[in-house]
All heavy atoms as an XYZ file, in Angstrom:
960
protein
N      -9.109     14.594     15.769
C      -8.221     13.906     14.858
C      -8.974     12.852     14.066
O      -8.687     12.656     12.896
C      -7.092     13.247     15.640
C      -5.969     14.188     15.993
S      -4.511     13.351     16.626
C      -5.067     12.806     18.213
N      -9.899     12.151     14.752
C     -10.625     11.105     14.041
C     -11.532     11.678     12.960
O     -11.687     11.074     11.909
C     -11.448     10.255     15.016
O     -12.321     11.101     15.756
C     -10.550      9.480     15.952
N     -12.119     12.840     13.216
C     -12.973     13.469     12.207
C     -12.152     13.858     10.978
O     -12.599     13.683      9.834
C     -13.671     14.684     12.795
N     -10.958     14.369     11.217
C     -10.080     14.744     10.116
C      -9.655     13.508      9.329
O      -9.648     13.514      8.090
C      -8.855     15.482     10.660
C      -7.926     16.123      9.662
C      -8.646     17.221      8.889
C      -6.720     16.705     10.376
N      -9.338     12.450     10.043
C      -8.946     11.196      9.394
C     -10.085     10.672      8.531
O      -9.882     10.283      7.380
C      -8.560     10.174     10.461
S      -8.100      8.571      9.810
N     -11.302     10.668      9.077
C     -12.470     10.184      8.334
C     -12.754     11.061      7.113
O     -13.062     10.559      6.038
C     -13.687     10.122      9.237
C     -14.920      9.587      8.533
C     -16.032      9.314      9.484
C     -17.316      8.897      8.815
N     -17.257      8.294      7.538
N     -12.618     12.361      7.287
C     -12.881     13.285      6.182
C     -11.979     12.992      4.989
O     -12.438     12.871      3.855
C     -12.672     14.722      6.651
C     -12.793     15.759      5.561
C     -12.474     17.142      6.093
C     -12.398     18.160      4.986
N     -12.027     19.481      5.484
N     -10.675     12.857      5.241
C      -9.751     12.627      4.135
C      -9.820     11.201      3.615
O      -9.575     10.952      2.438
C      -8.325     13.018      4.538
C      -8.169     14.512      4.555
C      -8.065     15.208      5.747
C      -8.178     15.232      3.372
C      -7.963     16.587      5.761
C      -8.076     16.611      3.370
C      -7.966     17.280      4.568
O      -7.867     18.639      4.571
N     -10.170     10.253      4.464
C     -10.354      8.883      3.999
C     -11.568      8.811      3.077
O     -11.521      8.166      2.032
C     -10.517      7.931      5.180
C     -10.493      6.491      4.732
O      -9.584      6.111      3.968
O     -11.405      5.729      5.133
N     -12.657      9.489      3.463
C     -13.838      9.542      2.601
C     -13.518     10.249      1.288
O     -13.951      9.810      0.219
C     -14.991     10.267      3.299
C     -15.590      9.457      4.421
O     -15.287      8.247      4.506
O     -16.338     10.037      5.230
N     -12.766     11.323      1.369
C     -12.380     12.065      0.167
C     -11.573     11.166     -0.771
O     -11.816     11.124     -1.969
C     -11.573     13.309      0.537
C     -11.084     14.173     -0.619
C     -12.252     14.890     -1.263
C     -10.050     15.157     -0.134
N     -10.637     10.424     -0.188
C      -9.784      9.558     -0.997
C     -10.559      8.376     -1.564
O     -10.274      7.917     -2.673
C      -8.612      9.054     -0.152
N     -11.559      7.899     -0.844
C     -12.298      6.724     -1.280
C     -13.433      7.071     -2.237
O     -13.595      6.434     -3.269
C     -12.881      5.980     -0.057
O     -11.812      5.690      0.837
C     -13.544      4.684     -0.464
N     -14.201      8.093     -1.902
C     -15.413      8.390     -2.657
C     -15.158      9.333     -3.824
O     -15.501      9.042     -4.971
C     -16.493      8.979     -1.727
C     -16.867      7.949     -0.668
C     -17.721      9.405     -2.514
C     -17.710      8.500      0.460
N     -14.554     10.462     -3.543
C     -14.444     11.504     -4.552
C     -13.228     11.340     -5.465
O     -13.315     11.549     -6.656
C     -14.406     12.883     -3.891
C     -15.622     13.133     -3.051
N     -16.883     13.225     -3.578
C     -15.765     13.288     -1.718
C     -17.750     13.435     -2.617
N     -17.106     13.480     -1.477
N     -12.123     11.016     -4.880
C     -10.895     10.869     -5.663
C     -10.403      9.445     -5.444
O      -9.723      9.153     -4.472
C      -9.812     11.874     -5.206
C     -10.360     13.289     -5.264
C      -8.575     11.738     -6.056
C      -9.465     14.306     -4.616
N     -10.782      8.566     -6.312
C     -10.464      7.154     -6.089
C      -9.117      6.765     -6.695
O      -8.960      5.689     -7.231
C     -11.582      6.277     -6.642
O     -11.728      6.504     -8.020
N      -8.163      7.636     -6.582
C      -6.823      7.372     -7.101
C      -5.979      6.757     -5.980
O      -5.891      7.309     -4.890
C      -6.194      8.670     -7.607
C      -5.051      8.434     -8.526
N      -3.790      8.115     -8.063
C      -4.978      8.442     -9.876
C      -2.987      7.945     -9.091
N      -3.688      8.147    -10.205
N      -5.348      5.621     -6.219
C      -4.572      4.958     -5.163
C      -3.400      5.795     -4.636
O      -3.052      5.705     -3.455
C      -4.061      3.678     -5.806
C      -4.541      3.655     -7.199
C      -5.374      4.852     -7.447
N      -2.809      6.623     -5.491
C      -1.682      7.437     -5.033
C      -2.155      8.519     -4.059
O      -1.453      8.859     -3.117
C      -0.949      8.060     -6.224
C      -0.130      7.044     -7.000
S       0.778      7.769     -8.363
C       1.943      8.789     -7.509
N      -3.362      9.055     -4.282
C      -3.909     10.054     -3.358
C      -4.183      9.417     -2.004
O      -3.860      9.986     -0.967
C      -5.185     10.671     -3.942
C      -5.756     11.750     -3.073
C      -5.173     13.008     -3.041
C      -6.864     11.509     -2.275
C      -5.684     14.006     -2.223
C      -7.379     12.497     -1.464
C      -6.793     13.757     -1.436
N      -4.763      8.231     -2.008
C      -5.043      7.517     -0.757
C      -3.738      7.213     -0.017
O      -3.656      7.372      1.199
C      -5.827      6.245     -1.017
C      -6.246      5.543      0.256
C      -7.478      4.721      0.035
C      -7.903      4.000      1.259
N      -8.500      4.835      2.264
N      -2.714      6.797     -0.736
C      -1.416      6.522     -0.125
C      -0.806      7.793      0.457
O      -0.219      7.768      1.546
C      -0.470      5.899     -1.141
N      -0.954      8.913     -0.244
C      -0.428     10.185      0.257
C      -1.143     10.614      1.524
O      -0.514     11.094      2.477
C      -0.558     11.265     -0.816
N      -2.468     10.432      1.571
C      -3.231     10.771      2.777
C      -2.794      9.880      3.939
O      -2.574     10.362      5.060
C      -4.754     10.642      2.511
C      -5.541     10.714      3.801
C      -5.209     11.718      1.549
N      -2.651      8.586      3.694
C      -2.198      7.670      4.746
C      -0.806      8.037      5.246
O      -0.549      8.019      6.453
C      -2.232      6.227      4.262
C      -3.624      5.652      4.260
O      -4.528      6.166      4.924
N      -3.823      4.593      3.501
N       0.107      8.355      4.340
C       1.459      8.739      4.746
C       1.454     10.023      5.560
O       2.226     10.172      6.509
C       2.360      8.882      3.519
C       2.715      7.549      2.914
O       2.655      6.513      3.572
N       3.055      7.559      1.641
N       0.576     10.957      5.195
C       0.474     12.204      5.958
C      -0.009     11.936      7.374
O       0.524     12.496      8.336
C      -0.464     13.176      5.250
N      -1.013     11.076      7.526
C      -1.493     10.754      8.871
C      -0.460      9.962      9.672
O      -0.333     10.148     10.877
C      -2.827     10.002      8.811
C      -3.996     10.919      8.801
C      -4.588     11.285      7.612
C      -4.475     11.465      9.975
C      -5.651     12.162      7.587
C      -5.531     12.335      9.965
C      -6.129     12.696      8.773
N       0.284      9.104      9.016
C       1.337      8.368      9.714
C       2.387      9.345     10.229
O       2.812      9.258     11.378
C       1.957      7.299      8.786
C       0.966      6.154      8.583
C       3.272      6.778      9.350
C       1.366      5.165      7.512
N       2.789     10.301      9.404
C       3.769     11.307      9.838
C       3.230     12.140     10.983
O       3.923     12.398     11.970
C       4.139     12.227      8.677
O       4.767     11.511      7.675
N       1.980     12.562     10.859
C       1.358     13.391     11.894
C       1.221     12.643     13.212
O       1.522     13.173     14.279
C      -0.010     13.860     11.395
C      -0.826     14.560     12.435
C      -0.488     15.838     12.844
C      -1.917     13.943     13.017
C      -1.223     16.496     13.807
C      -2.666     14.593     13.980
C      -2.314     15.872     14.375
N       0.772     11.392     13.148
C       0.518     10.623     14.372
C       1.809     10.196     15.070
O       1.779      9.838     16.238
C      -0.326      9.387     14.065
C      -1.764      9.703     13.723
S      -2.657     10.544     15.043
C      -2.674      9.317     16.324
N       2.922     10.239     14.389
C       4.165      9.809     15.012
C       5.053     10.966     15.432
O       6.213     10.766     15.780
C       4.903      8.856     14.070
C       4.179      7.537     13.989
O       4.132      6.791     14.946
N       3.567      7.272     12.851
N       4.523     12.175     15.428
C       5.236     13.334     15.955
C       5.002     13.409     17.459
O       3.900     13.149     17.942
C       4.739     14.625     15.307
S       5.144     14.761     13.574
N       6.032     13.767     18.198
C       5.890     13.939     19.639
C       5.260     15.286     19.944
O       5.493     16.272     19.254
C       7.251     13.855     20.336
C       7.832     12.449     20.276
O       7.071     11.510     19.994
O       9.042     12.301     20.515
N       4.435     15.307     20.988
C       3.804     16.537     21.458
C       4.415     16.836     22.817
O       4.040     16.242     23.819
C       2.272     16.382     21.567
C       1.639     17.656     22.076
C       1.681     15.965     20.240
N       5.388     17.717     22.841
C       6.097     17.985     24.095
C       6.856     16.743     24.516
O       7.664     16.213     23.763
N       6.556     16.258     25.706
C       7.224     15.050     26.207
C       6.397     13.807     25.963
O       6.784     12.718     26.359
C       7.499     15.186     27.714
O       6.249     15.368     28.392
C       8.420     16.346     28.002
N       5.245     13.948     25.317
C       4.344     12.822     25.088
C       4.309     12.461     23.618
O       4.377     13.314     22.750
C       2.919     13.166     25.548
C       2.852     13.584     26.979
N       3.004     12.698     28.011
C       2.668     14.788     27.544
C       2.914     13.343     29.156
N       2.710     14.630     28.895
N       4.156     11.166     23.367
C       3.960     10.728     21.988
C       2.522     10.258     21.819
O       1.742     10.249     22.763
C       4.973      9.647     21.596
C       4.882      8.418     22.467
O       3.869      8.165     23.106
N       5.936      7.639     22.481
N       2.155      9.873     20.607
C       0.774      9.490     20.313
C       0.346      8.278     21.130
O      -0.814      8.190     21.552
C       0.619      9.210     18.825
N       1.258      7.353     21.384
C       0.912      6.170     22.184
C       0.500      6.572     23.598
O      -0.476      6.040     24.146
C       2.092      5.204     22.227
N       1.210      7.530     24.198
C       0.845      8.030     25.531
C      -0.543      8.660     25.526
O      -1.366      8.392     26.400
C       1.839      9.098     26.015
C       3.213      8.555     26.284
O       3.326      7.372     26.636
O       4.183      9.328     26.140
N      -0.776      9.501     24.541
C      -2.028     10.254     24.481
C      -3.212      9.319     24.230
O      -4.246      9.419     24.898
C      -1.938     11.350     23.403
C      -0.874     12.374     23.805
C      -3.280     12.020     23.176
C      -0.469     13.323     22.711
N      -3.054      8.382     23.286
C      -4.141      7.448     22.997
C      -4.407      6.518     24.175
O      -5.554      6.182     24.475
C      -3.831      6.639     21.738
C      -3.827      7.420     20.430
C      -3.412      6.517     19.278
C      -5.175      8.042     20.161
N      -3.354      6.102     24.858
C      -3.536      5.233     26.022
C      -4.230      5.965     27.164
O      -5.084      5.390     27.849
C      -2.180      4.694     26.486
O      -2.367      3.839     27.577
N      -3.895      7.221     27.371
C      -4.565      8.009     28.412
C      -6.047      8.181     28.082
O      -6.906      8.092     28.971
C      -3.892      9.368     28.564
N      -6.369      8.405     26.816
C      -7.776      8.534     26.413
C      -8.517      7.214     26.614
O      -9.653      7.188     27.080
C      -7.863      8.991     24.957
C      -9.262      9.086     24.422
C     -10.063     10.168     25.112
N     -11.406     10.212     24.565
C     -12.479     10.459     25.267
N     -12.381     10.738     26.549
N     -13.660     10.456     24.715
N      -7.879      6.099     26.280
C      -8.485      4.789     26.492
C      -8.752      4.565     27.975
O      -9.819      4.077     28.354
C      -7.562      3.677     25.958
O      -7.240      3.943     24.602
C      -8.227      2.319     26.055
N      -7.788      4.946     28.813
C      -7.952      4.785     30.257
C      -9.138      5.603     30.763
O      -9.935      5.114     31.563
C      -6.670      5.201     30.983
C      -6.734      4.954     32.469
O      -7.080      3.818     32.873
O      -6.465      5.894     33.232
N      -9.287      6.826     30.284
C     -10.426      7.657     30.714
C     -11.753      7.055     30.269
O     -12.746      7.133     30.983
C     -10.278      9.076     30.184
C      -9.283      9.903     30.969
C      -9.379     11.383     30.632
N      -9.213     11.678     29.219
C      -8.043     11.867     28.617
N      -6.925     11.803     29.306
N      -7.984     12.147     27.332
N     -11.781      6.445     29.087
C     -13.021      5.833     28.607
C     -13.419      4.609     29.431
O     -14.602      4.357     29.631
C     -12.870      5.393     27.143
C     -13.038      6.439     26.081
C     -12.713      5.849     24.717
C     -14.435      7.001     26.088
N     -12.421      3.860     29.877
C     -12.708      2.604     30.568
C     -12.701      2.730     32.087
O     -12.863      1.739     32.791
C     -11.700      1.535     30.127
C     -11.774      1.179     28.641
C     -10.655      0.246     28.266
C     -13.123      0.595     28.294
N     -12.543      3.912     32.591
C     -12.518      4.158     34.037
C     -13.908      4.615     34.493
O     -14.551      5.405     33.829
C     -11.482      5.237     34.339
C     -11.160      5.414     35.791
C     -10.038      6.415     35.935
N      -8.743      5.819     35.662
C      -8.008      5.190     36.578
N      -8.432      5.101     37.803
N      -6.848      4.692     36.259
N     -14.368      4.104     35.633
C     -15.672      4.529     36.146
C     -15.629      5.989     36.548
O     -14.649      6.475     37.086
C     -16.080      3.722     37.395
O     -14.935      3.407     38.148
C     -16.852      2.515     37.073
N     -16.701      6.674     36.264
C     -16.824      8.070     36.643
C     -16.107      9.033     35.726
O     -16.282     10.231     35.836
N     -15.305      8.539     34.802
C     -14.531      9.425     33.920
C     -15.006      9.328     32.485
O     -14.349      9.795     31.585
C     -13.052      9.067     34.002
N     -16.159      8.720     32.263
C     -16.646      8.470     30.913
C     -17.568      9.571     30.437
O     -18.591      9.326     29.852
C     -17.375      7.142     30.883
C     -16.486      6.003     31.251
C     -17.270      4.778     31.473
N     -17.808      4.319     30.214
C     -18.442      3.189     30.077
N     -18.648      2.415     31.108
N     -18.918      2.828     28.911
N     -17.201     10.791     30.680
C     -18.064     11.894     30.265
C     -17.303     12.854     29.366
O     -16.092     12.937     29.402
C     -18.584     12.640     31.490
O     -17.516     13.151     32.237
N     -18.067     13.553     28.560
C     -17.529     14.620     27.730
C     -18.190     15.885     28.226
O     -19.396     16.054     28.096
C     -17.841     14.376     26.232
C     -17.394     15.549     25.405
C     -17.214     13.090     25.750
N     -17.414     16.765     28.829
C     -18.000     17.946     29.469
C     -18.823     17.501     30.661
O     -18.319     16.865     31.569
N     -20.106     17.771     30.644
C     -20.974     17.357     31.741
C     -21.901     16.221     31.332
O     -22.773     15.831     32.090
C     -21.800     18.553     32.218
O     -22.609     19.013     31.145
N     -21.714     15.681     30.126
C     -22.587     14.633     29.604
C     -21.927     13.271     29.753
O     -20.809     13.068     29.290
C     -22.892     14.885     28.114
O     -23.367     16.211     27.955
C     -23.916     13.905     27.603
N     -22.622     12.338     30.380
C     -22.142     10.961     30.528
C     -22.305     10.230     29.194
O     -23.333     10.360     28.527
C     -22.935     10.255     31.624
C     -22.475      8.860     31.927
C     -21.185      8.794     32.723
O     -20.805      9.802     33.334
O     -20.551      7.725     32.723
N     -21.303      9.459     28.804
C     -21.355      8.730     27.542
C     -22.132      7.433     27.708
O     -21.975      6.733     28.716
C     -19.945      8.412     27.052
C     -19.055      9.583     26.673
C     -17.662      9.084     26.321
C     -19.636     10.348     25.517
N     -22.936      7.086     26.711
C     -23.648      5.812     26.728
C     -22.688      4.702     26.283
O     -21.580      4.964     25.810
C     -24.853      5.868     25.794
O     -24.422      5.919     24.452
N     -23.141      3.457     26.398
C     -22.309      2.324     25.987
C     -21.998      2.387     24.493
O     -20.880      2.086     24.077
C     -23.004      1.004     26.325
C     -23.099      0.724     27.809
C     -21.735      0.616     28.464
O     -20.814      0.025     27.862
O     -21.591      1.138     29.576
N     -22.978      2.777     23.682
C     -22.745      2.885     22.235
C     -21.734      3.976     21.912
O     -20.904      3.820     21.016
C     -24.057      3.165     21.503
C     -24.990      1.969     21.534
O     -24.551      0.838     21.694
N     -26.272      2.235     21.383
N     -21.801      5.097     22.631
C     -20.845      6.177     22.410
C     -19.442      5.772     22.840
O     -18.458      6.112     22.177
C     -21.287      7.429     23.156
C     -22.545      8.057     22.589
C     -23.116      9.150     23.460
O     -22.989      9.076     24.705
O     -23.694     10.093     22.892
N     -19.345      5.026     23.945
C     -18.038      4.532     24.391
C     -17.471      3.568     23.354
O     -16.287      3.636     23.013
C     -18.148      3.862     25.781
C     -16.869      3.129     26.138
C     -18.476      4.894     26.844
N     -18.328      2.699     22.813
C     -17.886      1.758     21.789
C     -17.416      2.497     20.533
O     -16.394      2.141     19.942
C     -19.028      0.794     21.452
C     -18.542     -0.399     20.672
O     -17.525     -1.006     21.059
O     -19.182     -0.727     19.646
N     -18.136      3.544     20.154
C     -17.735      4.342     18.989
C     -16.402      5.048     19.246
O     -15.550      5.117     18.356
C     -18.823      5.358     18.654
N     -16.209      5.565     20.457
C     -14.935      6.212     20.809
C     -13.789      5.206     20.769
O     -12.688      5.522     20.320
C     -15.019      6.853     22.191
C     -15.818      8.128     22.233
C     -15.170      9.250     21.463
O     -13.941      9.440     21.562
O     -15.897      9.946     20.741
N     -14.036      3.972     21.247
C     -12.998      2.939     21.198
C     -12.642      2.606     19.755
O     -11.469      2.416     19.430
C     -13.445      1.694     21.962
C     -13.453      1.878     23.456
S     -13.652      0.360     24.413
C     -15.318     -0.115     24.039
N     -13.649      2.558     18.868
C     -13.376      2.313     17.448
C     -12.499      3.415     16.861
O     -11.578      3.149     16.089
C     -14.683      2.224     16.654
C     -15.435      0.928     16.904
O     -14.803     -0.064     17.325
O     -16.662      0.916     16.668
N     -12.782      4.661     17.228
C     -11.986      5.787     16.750
C     -10.542      5.689     17.240
O      -9.604      5.963     16.485
C     -12.597      7.108     17.209
C     -13.912      7.439     16.551
C     -14.498      8.706     17.127
C     -15.873      9.004     16.590
N     -16.455     10.201     17.214
N     -10.363      5.290     18.506
C      -9.011      5.151     19.049
C      -8.234      4.064     18.317
O      -7.051      4.230     18.013
C      -9.067      4.843     20.543
C      -9.445      6.007     21.439
C      -9.731      5.516     22.848
C      -8.349      7.041     21.455
N      -8.901      2.950     18.025
C      -8.237      1.862     17.307
C      -7.885      2.305     15.889
O      -6.811      1.965     15.377
C      -9.126      0.599     17.315
C      -8.573     -0.473     16.399
C      -9.256      0.063     18.738
N      -8.751      3.102     15.264
C      -8.456      3.628     13.929
C      -7.209      4.506     13.954
O      -6.334      4.382     13.096
C      -9.657      4.450     13.405
O     -10.800      3.600     13.347
C      -9.365      5.022     12.031
N      -7.123      5.379     14.950
C      -5.940      6.238     15.067
C      -4.694      5.437     15.405
O      -3.597      5.760     14.951
C      -6.172      7.321     16.117
C      -7.166      8.407     15.742
C      -7.355      9.363     16.911
C      -6.710      9.168     14.511
N      -4.867      4.390     16.206
C      -3.720      3.559     16.588
C      -3.091      2.871     15.381
O      -1.896      2.573     15.385
C      -4.163      2.529     17.635
C      -3.083      1.705     18.292
C      -2.109      2.607     19.044
C      -3.687      0.686     19.228
N      -3.871      2.658     14.333
C      -3.339      2.029     13.122
C      -2.237      2.870     12.485
O      -1.359      2.339     11.806
C      -4.456      1.798     12.113
N      -2.247      4.178     12.718
C      -1.248      5.065     12.132
C       0.001      5.216     13.011
O       0.982      5.815     12.587
C      -1.848      6.460     11.903
C      -2.951      6.471     10.886
C      -4.265      6.620     11.279
C      -2.674      6.322      9.535
C      -5.289      6.635     10.346
C      -3.686      6.337      8.595
C      -5.002      6.485      9.010
N      -0.026      4.691     14.234
C       1.065      4.869     15.192
C       2.095      3.760     15.023
O       1.741      2.581     14.934
C       0.510      4.886     16.637
C       1.625      4.957     17.658
C      -0.448      6.044     16.814
N       3.373      4.139     14.986
C       4.451      3.151     14.877
C       4.718      2.453     16.210
O       5.087      1.278     16.226
C       5.757      3.805     14.408
C       5.735      4.228     12.978
N       5.445      3.384     11.935
C       5.962      5.430     12.418
C       5.498      4.029     10.802
N       5.806      5.295     11.057
N       4.534      3.145     17.320
C       4.866      2.597     18.643
C       3.692      1.852     19.267
O       3.271      2.127     20.384
C       5.306      3.727     19.581
C       6.587      4.379     19.141
O       7.390      3.696     18.489
O       6.788      5.568     19.455
N       3.169      0.856     18.557
C       2.038      0.097     19.084
C       2.443     -0.704     20.320
O       1.632     -0.910     21.226
C       1.477     -0.827     18.018
C       0.768     -0.079     16.907
C       0.312     -1.034     15.829
C      -0.312     -0.316     14.668
N       0.617      0.458     13.860
N       3.682     -1.144     20.368
C       4.144     -1.881     21.549
C       4.210     -0.972     22.775
O       3.895     -1.401     23.886
C       5.494     -2.543     21.293
C       6.555     -1.564     20.809
O       6.198     -0.501     20.268
O       7.749     -1.875     20.968
N       4.566      0.290     22.580
C       4.567      1.260     23.680
C       3.141      1.482     24.155
O       2.864      1.489     25.357
C       5.222      2.595     23.249
C       5.082      3.648     24.323
C       6.683      2.381     22.896
N       2.203      1.625     23.212
C       0.792      1.774     23.572
C       0.331      0.559     24.379
O      -0.331      0.697     25.400
C      -0.082      1.925     22.327
C      -1.553      1.898     22.649
C      -2.219      3.048     23.029
C      -2.279      0.708     22.590
C      -3.566      3.030     23.343
C      -3.623      0.669     22.904
C      -4.258      1.830     23.279
O      -5.588      1.792     23.610
N       0.676     -0.639     23.907
C       0.276     -1.864     24.601
C       0.801     -1.923     26.022
O       0.080     -2.315     26.947
N       2.043     -1.508     26.215
C       2.636     -1.521     27.561
C       1.934     -0.516     28.475
O       1.609     -0.822     29.627
C       4.130     -1.228     27.479
C       4.852     -1.312     28.803
C       4.745     -2.685     29.434
O       4.754     -3.691     28.713
O       4.632     -2.748     30.680
N       1.700      0.681     27.970
C       1.016      1.702     28.775
C      -0.416      1.269     29.050
O      -0.921      1.428     30.170
C       1.062      3.073     28.068
C       2.501      3.542     27.907
C       0.264      4.106     28.849
C       2.667      4.737     27.005
N      -1.084      0.688     28.052
C      -2.450      0.201     28.234
C      -2.499     -0.870     29.321
O      -3.391     -0.871     30.177
C      -3.002     -0.352     26.914
C      -4.367     -0.966     27.065
C      -5.499     -0.163     27.115
C      -4.528     -2.339     27.184
C      -6.753     -0.713     27.269
C      -5.771     -2.897     27.346
C      -6.884     -2.076     27.392
O      -8.127     -2.635     27.557
N      -1.528     -1.798     29.307
C      -1.490     -2.858     30.339
C      -1.305     -2.259     31.732
O      -1.930     -2.716     32.694
C      -0.370     -3.848     30.028
C      -0.763     -4.880     29.005
C       0.284     -5.984     28.886
N       1.484     -5.542     28.189
C       1.603     -5.482     26.878
N       0.612     -5.820     26.111
N       2.720     -5.089     26.319
N      -0.449     -1.231     31.843
C      -0.276     -0.577     33.148
C      -1.567      0.083     33.616
O      -1.959     -0.041     34.776
C       0.851      0.463     33.087
C       2.199     -0.132     33.444
C       3.233      0.944     33.600
N       3.769      1.198     32.262
C       4.137      2.372     31.796
N       4.053      3.442     32.534
N       4.607      2.492     30.585
N      -2.227      0.791     32.697
C      -3.502      1.430     33.042
C      -4.553      0.386     33.414
O      -5.307      0.572     34.370
C      -4.024      2.287     31.889
C      -3.302      3.575     31.696
N      -3.204      4.542     32.673
C      -2.648      4.072     30.628
C      -2.525      5.570     32.211
N      -2.170      5.311     30.970
N      -4.605     -0.713     32.660
C      -5.572     -1.772     32.935
C      -5.345     -2.376     34.314
O      -6.287     -2.523     35.099
C      -5.486     -2.864     31.863
C      -6.305     -4.130     32.104
C      -7.791     -3.810     32.147
C      -6.002     -5.168     31.031
N      -4.097     -2.687     34.621
C      -3.818     -3.271     35.940
C      -4.155     -2.290     37.057
O      -4.715     -2.678     38.087
C      -2.361     -3.726     36.037
O      -1.483     -2.648     35.899
N      -3.877     -1.018     36.853
C      -4.214     -0.011     37.857
C      -5.730      0.095     38.038
O      -6.225      0.178     39.156
C      -3.613      1.342     37.466
C      -3.513      2.302     38.634
C      -2.770      3.576     38.273
N      -1.416      3.297     37.831
C      -0.791      3.939     36.844
N      -1.391      4.912     36.204
N       0.428      3.630     36.513
N      -6.463      0.080     36.919
C      -7.929      0.143     37.009
C      -8.483     -1.060     37.757
O      -9.381     -0.934     38.588
C      -8.557      0.182     35.603
C      -8.522      1.512     34.944
C      -9.427      1.553     33.722
N      -9.207      0.512     32.738
C      -8.320      0.569     31.746
N      -7.557      1.638     31.597
N      -8.204     -0.418     30.894
N      -7.946     -2.236     37.468
C      -8.447     -3.458     38.110
C      -8.072     -3.506     39.588
O      -8.894     -3.879     40.429
C      -7.937     -4.697     37.375
C      -8.459     -4.865     35.948
C      -7.800     -6.059     35.287
C      -9.959     -4.986     35.919
N      -6.840     -3.134     39.922
C      -6.414     -3.159     41.325
C      -7.147     -2.133     42.182
O      -7.457     -2.390     43.339
C      -4.906     -2.932     41.430
C      -4.038     -4.094     40.965
C      -2.571     -3.680     40.938
C      -4.235     -5.304     41.855
N      -7.445     -0.980     41.611
C      -8.138      0.068     42.353
C      -9.657     -0.054     42.235
O     -10.380      0.788     42.764
C      -7.705      1.448     41.845
C      -6.247      1.744     42.095
C      -5.788      3.024     41.426
O      -6.585      3.665     40.706
O      -4.612      3.391     41.622
N     -10.146     -1.090     41.553
C     -11.579     -1.330     41.335
C     -12.245     -0.110     40.697
O     -13.321      0.306     41.094
C     -12.274     -1.724     42.629
N     -11.589      0.473     39.699
C     -12.121      1.653     39.023
C     -12.479      1.361     37.571
O     -12.726      2.277     36.804
C     -11.106      2.795     39.076
C     -10.774      3.205     40.485
C     -10.650      4.660     40.581
C     -10.387      4.992     42.051
N     -10.267      6.356     42.296
N     -12.523      0.090     37.215
C     -12.868     -0.273     35.855
C     -14.367     -0.093     35.636
O     -15.175     -0.286     36.538
C     -12.489     -1.739     35.599
O     -12.915     -2.128     34.324
N     -14.737      0.273     34.420
C     -16.150      0.470     34.083
C     -16.888     -0.856     33.965
O     -18.096     -0.877     33.870
C     -16.266      1.254     32.790
N     -16.171     -1.967     33.967
C     -16.801     -3.281     33.886
C     -16.002     -4.223     33.014
O     -15.099     -3.818     32.285
N     -16.359     -5.498     33.090
C     -15.646     -6.508     32.320
C     -15.937     -6.410     30.823
O     -15.039     -6.596     30.006
C     -16.020     -7.909     32.811
C     -15.430     -8.213     34.179
O     -14.494     -7.503     34.593
O     -15.911     -9.163     34.825
N     -17.183     -6.132     30.474
C     -17.555     -6.092     29.055
C     -16.812     -5.004     28.270
O     -16.276     -5.293     27.197
C     -19.066     -5.944     28.899
C     -19.827     -7.214     29.217
C     -19.349     -8.405     28.417
O     -19.184     -8.287     27.183
O     -19.116     -9.462     29.024
N     -16.761     -3.754     28.761
C     -15.983     -2.754     28.000
C     -14.495     -3.100     27.901
O     -13.867     -2.876     26.864
C     -16.183     -1.456     28.790
C     -17.416     -1.659     29.572
C     -17.482     -3.123     29.863
N     -13.943     -3.676     28.972
C     -12.519     -4.070     28.939
C     -12.298     -5.164     27.902
O     -11.358     -5.098     27.118
C     -12.064     -4.558     30.322
C     -12.133     -3.528     31.416
C     -11.057     -2.453     31.327
O     -10.192     -2.489     30.439
O     -11.105     -1.553     32.187
N     -13.166     -6.160     27.888
C     -13.040     -7.249     26.909
C     -13.247     -6.735     25.486
O     -12.564     -7.182     24.557
C     -14.043     -8.348     27.225
C     -13.648     -9.157     28.418
C     -14.545    -10.349     28.603
N     -14.071    -11.089     29.761
C     -14.854    -11.606     30.668
N     -16.164    -11.470     30.578
N     -14.357    -12.262     31.684
N     -14.192     -5.823     25.324
C     -14.440     -5.261     23.992
C     -13.213     -4.529     23.477
O     -12.845     -4.656     22.313
C     -15.648     -4.322     24.035
N     -12.559     -3.750     24.349
C     -11.372     -3.012     23.923
C     -10.233     -3.955     23.579
O      -9.538     -3.767     22.573
C     -10.947     -2.025     25.011
C      -9.812     -1.133     24.599
S     -10.304     -0.097     23.200
C      -8.773      0.626     22.743
N     -10.037     -4.981     24.386
C      -8.969     -5.957     24.110
C      -9.246     -6.656     22.783
O      -8.331     -6.879     21.975
C      -8.823     -6.941     25.271
C      -8.245     -6.214     26.494
C      -7.940     -8.126     24.894
C      -8.259     -6.988     27.764
N     -10.511     -6.992     22.529
C     -10.868     -7.636     21.253
C     -10.589     -6.695     20.084
O     -10.106     -7.134     19.027
C     -12.330     -8.047     21.267
N     -10.881     -5.420     20.234
C     -10.625     -4.444     19.175
C      -9.123     -4.300     18.920
O      -8.690     -4.118     17.783
C     -11.225     -3.084     19.515
C     -12.734     -3.068     19.456
C     -13.267     -1.731     19.921
C     -14.740     -1.742     20.135
N     -15.536     -1.872     18.949
N      -8.334     -4.375     19.983
C      -6.891     -4.230     19.830
C      -6.267     -5.440     19.149
O      -5.231     -5.321     18.502
C      -6.232     -4.000     21.203
C      -6.525     -2.654     21.847
C      -5.942     -2.619     23.258
C      -5.985     -1.524     21.018
N      -6.887     -6.597     19.283
C      -6.352     -7.806     18.650
C      -6.533     -7.786     17.149
O      -5.834     -8.471     16.433
C      -7.028     -9.038     19.242
C      -6.566     -9.365     20.617
C      -7.211    -10.626     21.115
C      -6.738    -10.947     22.514
N      -7.380    -12.161     23.037
N      -7.483     -6.995     16.659
C      -7.719     -6.930     15.207
C      -6.592     -6.237     14.584
O      -5.857     -6.088     13.962
C      -9.020     -6.196     14.889
C     -10.273     -6.863     15.405
C     -11.474     -5.976     15.104
C     -10.487     -8.210     14.738
């Protein structure tokens, strides 16, 4: 989803610098990101992905462990997608539940990634 978002954002910014085209692309992503997928909405899905990134032992794609820079880039992508979601308060509530569970079960990847994600969410 993030690659698609970047592709059309680049298209709207670089190649077709018309404000109405950029607005149409943004509206399309807002509509897409706020559709429910079965019983889950975008806030659920993005929060689950954030939890997997910030959980120890779960920071891999396939069989490859993600580096700190790759985790930071993934967090940036999640925050970019979250900008299109209407239920940011739902995401925040689910994120807080996941965070408390990670901290209570001592499964957090560390204080720095958690603080970095919270700082990104405040923007």
